[in-house]
C-alpha positions as CSV (number, residue, x, y, z in Angstrom):
1,M,124.2,83.3,130.4
2,S,125.3,86.8,129.5
3,R,128.9,86.9,128.4
4,Y,128.3,90.5,127.6
5,L,127.4,91.4,131.1
6,V,130.3,89.4,132.6
7,N,132.7,91.1,130.2
8,K,131.1,94.5,131.0
9,F,131.7,93.9,134.7
10,L,135.4,92.9,134.1
11,Y,135.9,95.9,131.8
12,T,134.3,98.6,134.0
13,V,135.8,97.4,137.3
14,D,139.3,97.2,135.9
15,R,139.1,100.8,134.8
16,H,138.5,102.2,138.2
17,P,141.2,101.7,140.9
18,D,138.7,102.2,143.7
19,L,136.4,99.5,142.3
20,V,139.4,97.2,141.9
21,E,140.2,97.6,145.6
22,R,136.5,97.2,146.5
23,Y,136.3,94.0,144.5
24,R,139.5,92.6,146.0
25,E,138.3,93.3,149.6
26,D,134.6,92.5,149.2
27,P,134.0,90.5,146.0
28,R,130.5,89.3,146.8
29,G,129.3,92.7,148.0
30,T,130.9,94.4,144.9
31,V,129.2,92.0,142.5
32,A,125.8,92.5,144.2
33,W,126.2,96.3,144.2
34,W,127.5,96.4,140.6
35,E,124.6,94.2,139.3
36,A,122.0,96.3,141.1
37,E,123.5,99.7,140.3
38,E,125.7,99.5,137.3
39,A,124.8,96.5,135.1
40,N,122.0,98.3,133.3
41,R,123.9,101.5,132.8
42,L,124.7,101.9,129.2
43,L,128.5,102.2,128.4
44,N,129.7,105.6,127.5
45,C,126.3,107.2,128.1
46,V,124.9,109.6,130.6
47,S,123.7,108.0,133.8
48,Q,120.0,108.7,133.0
49,E,120.1,106.3,130.1
50,R,119.7,102.7,131.3
51,S,118.3,99.3,130.2
52,T,116.3,97.2,132.5
53,W,116.8,93.6,131.7
54,L,120.4,92.7,132.3
55,A,121.3,90.3,135.2
56,F,124.0,87.7,135.9
57,A,123.1,84.0,135.7
58,D,123.7,82.3,139.1
59,D,126.9,80.6,137.9
60,E,128.3,83.9,136.6
61,R,127.5,85.7,139.8
62,E,129.1,83.0,141.9
63,A,132.3,82.8,139.8
64,L,132.6,86.6,140.0
65,A,131.9,86.6,143.7
66,T,134.6,84.0,144.4
67,H,137.3,85.4,142.0
68,D,137.0,82.0,140.1
69,Y,138.7,83.1,136.9
70,P,139.1,79.5,135.6
71,R,135.3,79.2,135.8
72,L,134.8,82.6,134.2
73,F,137.0,81.4,131.3
74,E,134.9,78.2,131.1
75,L,131.8,80.3,131.0
76,G,133.2,82.3,128.0
77,A,134.5,85.5,129.7
78,H,137.1,87.1,127.5
79,P,140.5,86.0,128.7
80,F,142.2,89.4,128.1
81,L,139.6,91.1,130.3
82,T,139.8,88.5,133.0
83,L,143.6,88.5,133.0
84,T,144.0,92.3,133.2
85,L,141.5,92.7,136.1
86,F,143.0,89.8,138.0
87,I,146.5,91.1,137.5
88,A,145.3,94.3,139.2
89,L,143.8,92.3,142.0
90,F,146.5,89.7,142.7
91,E,149.9,90.6,141.1
92,R,150.9,92.3,144.4
93,D,150.5,89.0,146.3
94,H,153.4,87.4,144.3
95,E,157.1,88.1,144.9
96,Q,158.4,86.9,141.6
97,P,157.9,89.0,138.4
98,L,154.9,87.8,136.4
99,G,153.9,85.7,139.4
100,F,150.2,86.0,138.9
101,Q,150.4,85.6,135.1
102,L,152.3,82.3,135.7
103,E,149.6,81.2,138.2
104,Y,146.9,82.2,135.7
105,A,148.5,80.2,132.9
106,Q,148.9,77.2,135.2
107,R,145.3,77.2,136.4
108,L,144.1,77.4,132.8
109,S,146.5,74.9,131.5
110,G,143.9,72.1,131.6
111,Y,142.0,73.7,128.7
112,S,142.9,72.7,125.2
113,L,141.6,73.8,121.8
114,P,139.0,74.6,121.0
115,Y,138.7,77.0,123.9
116,P,135.3,78.1,125.2
117,D,133.5,80.4,122.9
118,I,134.1,84.1,123.9
119,T,131.7,85.7,121.4
120,T,129.1,88.0,122.9
């Protein structure tokens, strides 16, 4: 499992409004595209510099492709990165203020300390 790569996905997608919309509308296609084209691009470097070995594990890929943020939390994705991206994706679908944040908290309420390890 690569917590680093999952967190990198969450971080980079959240910072690009077009990618947020693409991920909302076509999560499976966006995950496949990002893994093939962006996963091995080094952060904050020119596009010619790339690594070659990074790939999602099957369970990570499936959780990302289905917007399964409780599973991402269980796998060790950083909760702040997950929350901020999923707010961008789904807050608009809730009428009440903080609607998605309340849903997020409720769906993760079954977890107790110690939380899953989020170190990378």
